[in-house]
C-alpha positions as CSV (number, residue, x, y, z in Angstrom):
1,M,125.4,75.6,114.6
2,L,127.9,75.9,111.7
3,W,129.0,79.3,112.8
4,S,129.6,78.0,116.4
5,S,131.7,75.2,115.1
6,I,133.8,77.7,113.1
7,E,134.3,79.9,116.1
8,Y,135.4,76.9,118.3
9,I,137.9,75.5,115.8
10,Y,139.4,78.9,115.1
11,T,139.8,79.7,118.8
12,Y,141.4,76.2,119.4
13,L,143.9,76.6,116.6
14,A,144.8,80.2,117.5
15,I,145.6,79.2,121.1
16,N,147.6,76.1,120.4
17,Y,149.4,77.1,117.2
18,S,150.9,80.5,116.6
19,G,153.4,80.1,113.7
20,G,153.2,82.0,110.4
21,W,152.2,78.9,108.5
22,C,149.4,78.4,111.0
23,R,148.0,81.8,110.2
24,Y,147.9,80.8,106.5
25,I,146.1,77.6,107.4
26,L,143.7,79.4,109.7
27,F,142.9,81.9,107.0
28,T,142.3,79.2,104.4
29,F,140.2,77.2,106.9
30,V,138.1,80.3,107.8
31,V,137.5,81.1,104.1
32,I,136.4,77.5,103.3
33,L,134.0,77.4,106.3
34,C,132.6,80.9,105.6
35,S,132.0,79.7,102.0
36,L,130.1,76.7,103.4
37,L,128.1,78.9,105.7
38,I,127.2,81.3,102.8
39,R,126.3,78.3,100.6
40,Q,124.2,76.8,103.3
41,Q,122.3,80.1,103.7
42,I,121.8,80.5,99.9
43,E,120.5,76.9,99.7
44,Y,118.1,77.7,102.6
45,N,117.0,81.0,100.9
46,R,116.2,79.1,97.7
47,K,113.5,77.3,99.6
48,L,111.9,80.6,100.5
49,P,109.0,81.9,98.3
50,P,110.4,84.0,95.4
51,G,110.8,87.7,95.9
52,P,113.2,90.7,95.4
53,W,116.6,90.9,96.9
54,G,117.4,93.6,99.3
55,I,120.5,95.0,101.0
56,P,122.0,94.1,104.4
57,I,120.2,95.4,107.5
58,L,117.5,97.4,105.5
59,G,116.4,94.6,103.2
60,Y,114.1,96.0,100.6
61,L,112.8,98.9,102.7
62,P,114.5,101.7,100.7
63,W,112.5,100.7,97.6
64,M,109.3,100.0,99.5
65,S,109.2,103.5,101.1
66,K,108.5,105.1,97.7
67,G,104.8,104.2,97.8
68,S,102.0,102.8,100.0
69,P,102.7,99.3,101.3
70,H,99.3,98.2,99.7
71,S,100.3,99.2,96.2
72,W,103.9,97.9,96.6
73,Y,102.8,94.5,97.8
74,F,100.3,94.4,95.0
75,S,103.0,94.9,92.4
76,M,105.3,92.4,94.1
77,S,102.6,89.7,94.0
78,A,101.8,90.5,90.4
79,R,105.5,89.8,89.6
80,Y,106.3,86.9,91.8
81,G,103.0,85.0,92.2
82,D,100.5,84.0,94.8
83,I,103.1,83.5,97.5
84,A,106.1,85.8,97.6
85,S,108.7,86.8,100.2
86,V,110.8,89.9,100.9
87,R,113.2,90.9,103.6
88,L,112.1,94.2,105.3
89,G,114.6,95.3,107.9
90,S,115.0,92.4,110.4
91,N,111.7,90.7,109.3
92,L,111.0,88.2,106.6
93,V,107.6,89.1,105.1
94,V,105.6,86.6,103.1
95,C,102.7,88.0,101.0
96,I,99.9,85.6,100.0
97,S,97.3,86.4,97.3
98,S,95.7,82.9,97.1
99,T,92.5,82.3,99.1
100,K,93.2,78.6,99.0
101,I,96.6,79.0,100.6
102,L,95.3,81.6,103.1
103,R,92.5,79.2,104.2
104,E,95.0,76.4,104.6
105,L,97.5,78.4,106.7
106,F,95.2,80.6,108.7
107,N,93.1,77.8,110.0
108,R,96.1,76.5,111.8
109,F,96.4,77.5,115.5
110,E,100.1,78.2,115.0
111,S,99.2,81.0,112.6
112,T,97.6,83.2,115.2
113,G,100.7,85.0,116.4
114,R,101.1,88.8,116.0
115,P,104.1,90.8,115.0
116,Q,106.0,92.9,117.6
117,T,105.3,96.4,116.4
118,P,105.4,99.9,118.0
119,L,101.6,99.7,118.2
120,N,101.6,96.4,119.9
121,T,104.2,97.7,122.4
122,L,101.9,100.6,123.2
123,M,99.0,98.3,123.8
124,G,101.0,95.8,125.8
125,G,99.8,92.8,123.8
126,L,96.3,93.3,125.3
127,G,92.9,93.5,123.7
128,I,91.6,91.1,121.0
129,V,93.3,92.4,117.8
130,L,96.9,92.2,118.9
131,S,96.8,89.6,121.8
132,E,98.3,86.2,121.3
133,D,98.4,82.6,122.6
134,I,96.3,81.6,125.6
135,L,95.0,85.2,126.3
136,W,93.8,85.6,122.7
137,K,92.3,82.1,122.6
138,R,90.3,82.6,125.8
139,Q,89.2,86.1,124.9
140,R,88.2,85.1,121.4
141,Y,86.0,82.2,122.8
142,F,84.5,84.5,125.4
143,L,83.6,87.3,122.9
144,H,82.2,84.9,120.4
145,D,80.0,83.3,123.0
146,K,78.8,86.7,124.4
147,F,78.2,88.2,120.9
148,R,75.9,85.2,120.2
149,A,74.1,85.9,123.5
150,L,73.6,89.5,122.5
151,G,72.3,88.5,119.1
152,V,75.2,90.0,117.2
153,N,75.6,86.7,115.2
154,L,72.0,86.5,114.2
155,W,70.3,88.0,111.1
156,N,67.0,88.5,112.7
157,N,67.6,89.6,116.3
158,K,65.0,92.2,117.1
159,R,67.0,94.0,119.9
160,L,70.0,94.4,117.7
161,E,68.0,95.6,114.7
162,Q,66.1,98.1,116.9
163,I,69.4,99.6,118.2
164,I,70.5,100.1,114.6
165,M,67.1,101.4,113.4
166,D,67.0,104.0,116.2
167,E,70.2,105.4,114.9
168,I,69.0,105.3,111.3
169,E,65.8,107.1,112.0
170,E,67.7,109.9,113.8
171,L,70.1,110.0,110.8
172,L,67.3,110.4,108.3
173,S,65.7,113.1,110.5
174,N,69.0,115.0,110.7
175,L,69.4,114.8,106.9
176,K,66.0,116.3,106.5
177,K,66.9,119.2,108.7
178,R,70.0,119.8,106.6
179,A,68.3,119.4,103.2
180,E,70.0,121.5,100.5
181,E,73.1,122.0,102.8
182,P,76.5,120.5,101.9
183,V,77.0,117.5,104.2
184,D,80.2,115.6,104.9
185,P,79.1,111.9,105.0
186,V,82.0,110.9,107.2
187,I,80.8,113.3,109.9
188,V,77.0,112.8,109.6
189,L,77.4,109.0,109.7
190,G,80.1,108.8,112.3
191,R,78.1,109.3,115.5
192,H,75.2,107.0,114.5
193,M,77.4,104.1,113.5
194,H,79.5,104.7,116.6
195,N,76.4,104.6,118.8
196,V,75.5,101.1,117.5
197,I,78.8,99.8,119.0
198,C,78.4,101.9,122.1
199,Q,74.9,100.4,122.8
200,L,76.2,96.8,122.4
201,M,79.3,97.4,124.4
202,M,78.1,99.7,127.2
203,S,74.4,100.5,126.7
204,F,75.5,104.1,126.1
205,R,75.0,106.5,123.2
206,F,76.3,109.9,122.2
207,E,73.7,112.7,121.7
208,E,74.1,115.2,118.9
209,G,76.7,117.9,119.7
210,N,78.4,115.8,122.4
211,E,81.9,117.2,122.9
212,E,83.1,113.8,124.2
213,F,82.1,112.1,121.0
214,A,83.9,114.8,119.0
215,M,87.1,114.0,120.9
216,F,86.5,110.2,120.6
217,N,85.9,110.4,116.9
218,E,88.8,112.6,116.2
219,R,91.2,110.5,118.2
220,I,90.2,107.2,116.5
221,S,90.3,108.6,113.0
222,R,93.5,110.5,113.5
223,S,95.3,107.4,115.0
224,M,94.2,105.2,112.2
225,K,95.8,107.6,109.7
226,L,98.9,108.2,111.8
227,Y,99.7,104.6,112.2
228,G,99.5,104.1,108.4
229,S,102.3,106.7,108.1
230,I,104.8,104.8,110.2
231,H,104.4,101.3,108.9
232,I,108.2,101.1,108.3
233,G,108.7,101.2,112.0
234,E,107.3,97.6,112.1
235,H,110.4,96.4,110.5
236,L,113.1,98.9,111.5
237,L,112.9,100.0,115.1
238,C,115.5,102.7,114.7
239,Y,113.1,104.3,112.1
240,M,111.0,105.4,115.0
241,K,113.9,107.5,116.4
242,L,114.0,109.7,113.2
243,P,112.8,113.3,113.6
244,G,109.0,113.5,113.5
245,K,108.4,109.8,114.0
246,K,108.7,109.8,117.8
247,T,106.2,112.7,117.7
248,V,103.8,110.6,115.7
249,L,104.1,107.7,118.2
250,K,103.6,110.1,121.1
251,E,100.4,111.4,119.5
252,I,99.1,107.9,119.0
253,R,99.9,107.1,122.7
254,R,98.1,110.2,123.8
255,N,95.1,109.4,121.7
256,L,95.0,105.9,123.1
257,Q,95.2,107.2,126.7
258,D,92.3,109.6,126.1
259,I,90.1,106.8,124.6
260,S,91.1,104.4,127.4
261,Q,90.2,106.9,130.1
262,F,86.7,107.2,128.6
263,H,86.2,103.4,128.9
264,E,87.8,103.3,132.3
265,K,85.4,105.9,133.6
266,H,82.4,103.8,132.3
267,I,83.8,100.6,133.8
268,E,84.2,102.3,137.2
269,E,80.7,103.7,137.1
270,R,79.3,100.3,136.2
271,L,81.2,98.6,139.0
272,K,79.7,101.1,141.5
273,K,76.3,100.4,140.1
274,R,76.7,96.7,140.3
275,A,77.9,96.9,143.9
276,K,74.5,98.4,144.9
277,L,72.6,95.7,143.2
278,S,71.8,92.3,144.7
279,G,71.0,89.0,143.1
280,Q,71.2,88.3,139.4
281,E,71.9,91.4,137.3
282,E,70.6,91.5,133.7
283,H,73.1,91.1,130.8
284,N,72.3,94.2,128.7
285,D,75.7,94.6,127.0
286,L,79.2,93.2,126.7
287,L,80.5,95.2,129.7
288,D,77.9,93.4,131.9
289,Y,79.3,90.0,130.8
290,Y,82.9,91.1,131.3
291,L,82.3,92.5,134.8
292,E,80.4,89.4,135.8
293,Q,83.3,87.3,134.6
294,M,85.8,89.4,136.4
295,Q,83.8,89.2,139.7
296,S,83.3,85.4,139.3
297,E,87.0,84.9,138.9
298,E,87.7,86.9,142.0
299,T,85.6,84.4,144.0
300,G,87.2,81.4,142.2
301,V,83.9,80.3,140.6
302,V,85.2,80.1,137.0
303,Q,88.5,79.7,135.2
304,S,90.2,83.0,134.3
305,I,90.0,84.3,130.8
306,F,92.6,87.1,131.6
307,N,95.7,84.8,131.8
308,N,97.4,86.9,134.6
309,V,96.9,90.3,133.0
310,D,95.1,93.2,134.6
311,P,91.4,92.5,133.9
312,V,90.4,96.2,133.7
313,K,93.2,97.0,131.3
314,Q,92.3,94.0,129.1
315,I,88.6,95.0,129.1
316,V,89.5,98.6,128.2
317,Q,91.7,97.5,125.3
318,V,89.0,95.1,124.0
319,M,86.6,98.1,124.0
320,N,89.3,100.2,122.2
321,D,89.7,97.5,119.6
322,L,86.0,97.0,119.0
323,F,85.2,100.7,118.8
324,S,88.1,101.5,116.5
325,A,87.7,98.6,114.1
326,G,83.9,98.5,114.3
327,M,83.2,102.1,113.6
328,E,85.9,103.1,111.2
329,T,85.6,100.3,108.7
330,S,81.7,100.3,108.6
331,R,81.5,104.1,108.3
332,T,84.2,104.1,105.6
333,T,82.4,101.4,103.6
334,V,79.1,103.4,103.6
335,V,81.0,106.5,102.5
336,W,82.4,104.4,99.6
337,L,78.9,103.1,98.8
338,L,77.5,106.6,98.5
339,L,80.4,107.6,96.2
340,M,79.9,104.5,94.1
341,M,76.3,105.4,93.5
342,L,77.5,108.7,92.1
343,R,80.1,107.0,89.9
344,E,77.7,104.3,88.8
345,P,74.3,106.0,88.1
346,K,72.8,103.0,86.3
347,V,73.6,100.8,89.4
348,A,72.1,103.5,91.6
349,Q,68.9,103.4,89.6
350,N,68.8,99.6,89.8
351,V,69.1,99.8,93.6
352,M,66.3,102.3,93.8
353,D,64.1,100.3,91.4
354,E,64.6,97.1,93.5
355,L,63.9,99.0,96.7
356,S,60.7,100.5,95.3
357,N,59.5,97.1,94.3
358,V,59.8,95.8,97.9
359,V,59.4,98.9,100.1
360,E,57.4,102.0,99.5
361,V,59.6,105.0,98.7
362,G,60.3,107.1,101.8
363,K,59.5,104.2,104.2
364,I,61.9,102.3,106.5
365,V,63.8,99.2,105.2
366,T,64.2,96.5,107.8
367,M,65.8,93.1,107.9
368,E,62.5,91.5,106.9
369,H,63.0,92.9,103.5
370,R,66.6,91.6,103.1
371,S,65.6,88.3,101.3
372,K,64.0,90.3,98.5
373,L,66.8,92.8,98.0
374,S,69.6,90.5,96.6
375,Y,70.8,93.1,94.1
376,V,71.1,95.7,96.7
377,E,73.2,93.4,98.9
378,A,75.3,92.5,95.8
379,V,76.1,96.2,95.3
380,I,77.4,96.3,98.9
381,Y,79.7,93.3,98.3
382,E,80.9,94.6,94.9
383,T,81.8,97.9,96.6
384,L,83.8,96.0,99.3
385,R,85.6,94.1,96.5
386,R,86.3,97.1,94.2
387,V,87.7,99.4,96.8
388,S,89.1,97.0,99.4
389,V,88.4,99.0,102.5
390,V,91.0,96.8,104.4
391,P,93.5,96.2,101.5
392,L,95.9,94.2,103.6
393,G,94.4,91.8,106.1
394,T,95.9,91.8,109.6
395,T,99.4,90.5,109.6
396,H,99.8,87.0,111.1
397,V,103.0,85.4,112.5
398,N,103.5,81.7,112.4
399,T,104.9,80.1,115.6
400,E,106.3,77.0,113.8
401,E,108.1,76.5,110.5
402,W,105.8,75.6,107.6
403,E,106.2,74.0,104.2
404,I,103.7,75.0,101.6
405,N,103.8,74.5,97.8
406,G,107.4,73.4,98.1
407,Y,108.5,76.5,99.9
408,I,109.7,77.0,103.5
409,I,108.1,79.6,105.7
410,P,110.4,80.0,108.8
411,A,108.8,80.4,112.2
412,G,108.4,84.1,113.1
413,T,107.6,85.2,109.5
414,H,105.2,88.1,109.0
415,I,102.4,86.7,106.8
416,V,100.4,89.4,105.0
417,P,97.1,88.5,103.2
418,L,96.7,90.6,100.1
419,I,93.0,91.2,100.1
420,N,93.3,94.0,97.5
421,K,95.3,91.7,95.1
422,I,92.7,88.9,95.4
423,N,89.8,91.3,94.8
424,M,91.4,92.6,91.6
425,D,92.7,89.2,90.3
426,P,91.1,88.2,86.9
427,K,91.3,84.5,87.9
428,Y,88.9,85.2,90.8
429,F,86.8,88.0,89.4
430,Y,86.1,88.5,85.7
431,E,87.0,92.0,84.4
432,P,87.9,93.2,88.0
433,E,88.2,96.9,87.0
434,K,84.5,97.0,86.2
435,F,81.8,97.5,88.9
436,L,79.5,94.5,88.3
437,P,77.2,93.6,91.2
438,E,75.9,90.8,89.1
439,R,79.1,88.8,89.9
440,F,77.5,88.2,93.4
441,L,74.2,86.9,92.0
442,K,73.3,83.5,90.6
443,N,69.8,83.3,89.0
444,G,68.8,86.4,91.0
445,V,69.9,84.9,94.3
446,L,72.8,86.3,96.4
447,C,75.9,84.1,95.9
448,I,79.1,84.9,97.7
449,P,82.2,83.1,96.2
450,E,84.8,81.5,98.4
451,C,87.4,83.9,97.0
452,F,85.7,86.9,98.5
453,I,87.2,87.4,102.0
454,P,86.8,91.1,103.0
455,F,86.6,90.2,106.7
456,G,89.6,87.9,106.6
457,V,89.7,84.1,106.9
458,G,90.7,81.5,109.4
459,R,90.9,81.5,113.2
460,R,91.3,85.3,113.4
461,I,88.4,86.2,111.0
462,C,86.7,89.4,112.0
463,L,84.5,88.9,115.1
464,G,82.2,91.7,114.1
465,M,81.6,90.4,110.5
466,H,77.9,89.7,111.0
467,L,77.2,93.0,112.7
468,A,79.0,94.8,109.9
469,R,76.9,93.2,107.2
470,I,73.7,94.1,109.0
471,E,74.8,97.7,109.6
472,L,75.9,98.1,106.0
473,F,72.6,96.7,104.6
474,L,70.3,98.8,106.9
475,F,72.2,102.1,106.6
476,F,72.7,101.9,102.9
477,T,69.2,100.8,102.0
478,N,67.5,103.4,104.2
479,I,69.5,106.3,102.8
480,M,68.8,105.1,99.2
481,N,65.1,104.7,99.9
482,N,64.6,108.1,101.5
483,Y,67.1,110.5,99.8
484,K,68.6,111.4,96.5
485,F,72.0,112.9,96.8
486,T,74.4,114.8,94.6
487,L,77.9,116.3,94.9
488,A,77.9,119.8,96.4
489,D,78.5,122.6,93.8
490,G,82.0,123.0,92.5
491,Q,83.3,119.6,93.5
492,E,84.9,117.0,91.2
493,L,83.9,113.4,91.5
494,P,86.5,111.7,93.7
495,G,88.4,108.8,92.1
496,L,88.9,105.3,93.6
497,E,92.6,105.8,94.6
498,G,91.5,107.3,97.9
499,T,93.9,107.7,100.9
500,Y,95.6,104.9,102.9
501,G,96.0,104.6,106.6
502,V,95.0,101.4,108.4
503,T,92.0,101.5,106.0
504,H,91.5,102.7,102.5
505,S,89.3,105.8,102.6
506,P,87.8,107.9,99.8
507,R,89.1,111.5,99.4
508,P,86.9,114.0,101.3
509,Y,83.7,115.1,99.5
510,T,80.4,116.7,100.5
511,L,76.8,115.9,99.4
512,I,73.5,117.6,99.0
513,F,70.6,115.4,100.2
514,K,67.1,115.8,98.9
515,Q,64.2,113.8,100.4
516,L,62.4,111.5,98.0
């Protein structure tokens, strides 16, 4: 508004007065008004959360590029406090490391926006992770409702448990066949954890040696790492035009197309199958529910949940989101758990002792045993805390201006929840550097503090949180109750620094499994 007024007055004077003295007046007038404009901007900036100054156009990007965004945000929060801001390229980014503030902000509907990034452009704003507004709201409600119908949100759903146990039994059998051989836990766990998602989504599983799974697994893992390497492109679009960056984006696009074609093929096959059936078809998986919804909308029976986007493309992207997020994070967590047992032998022995008191060694652990295995579950949560598999929660964008703790957060700000900073903050967790499962126990009973938010918080909290907790419990306990494992010869014990992409993963290692 102020700049428009300056421009109007300057133009008026320039047209109507052209003497030398007028040029002097115009110059003085412009200087005064520019000073007012700068002062107004400075006053506004003072209302922003504290943070480092940057340079025009680039903001603080030149300094941020010297390390991973996770570690850089961590350091910034340690210096400026629970709510800090920084200009990165054209975006204002606010980092929050207070669970109280995160809960307050992320429970507002106007917090559910997503940033416009190269990845979002590739996906066309579809799916569940990057969709927004009405499409996201309707898809979220639909998925939550159907997950409940499929038993994903229940601790003791026998069908869900059986799906997981089938994979675990095959995993244990495969480890027996490969006893005394070096085994990469990422590879040996990948197919089985992926199959759990496959069964729930499409009643489909990959058999051992399946080439399609090898492609699927490689594309997902590779894309997660690649996108972590071009995070600066979220804030500076011209960055993606630099040598090598366009190639990275092309590879991500190609990977996404390959994965999408896999899902499109299964949707097409299922549609043909449904066309041959008459009457009420059973709901065996999420795809059944989606196709029923799509067909009901075509006949005008129900309100659309697709909000004028291509239903098949939306379903495909939802499948992509669930497979990528569901498999990668759960598998990575179990790989961290196994590494932690090597790093913390006393904790590992405590886990084995508690298991042997509840389940006979070498037998299968089920969800019926969970209530008596509080220490084991505390070990899982302490691992999630200590390594922060998802160190930065998903970035939110506020659609309205907010005021919080005396600070202004303008509409369109990128809001980053610093899960890793919260997990390592002494005011939330005593001696955070130490691995202490007991911090999740109270009088021997599992007790999860409000400050522990590994799956996010608010309206966009992880949809698969319950499934992940069940998977982690069953996979971890059954490996620990059936096998002893050590590092393969000649390997050094990996540290906790790991590698960063979308997730925080341990550095590669191999294990020797010996049956108990």
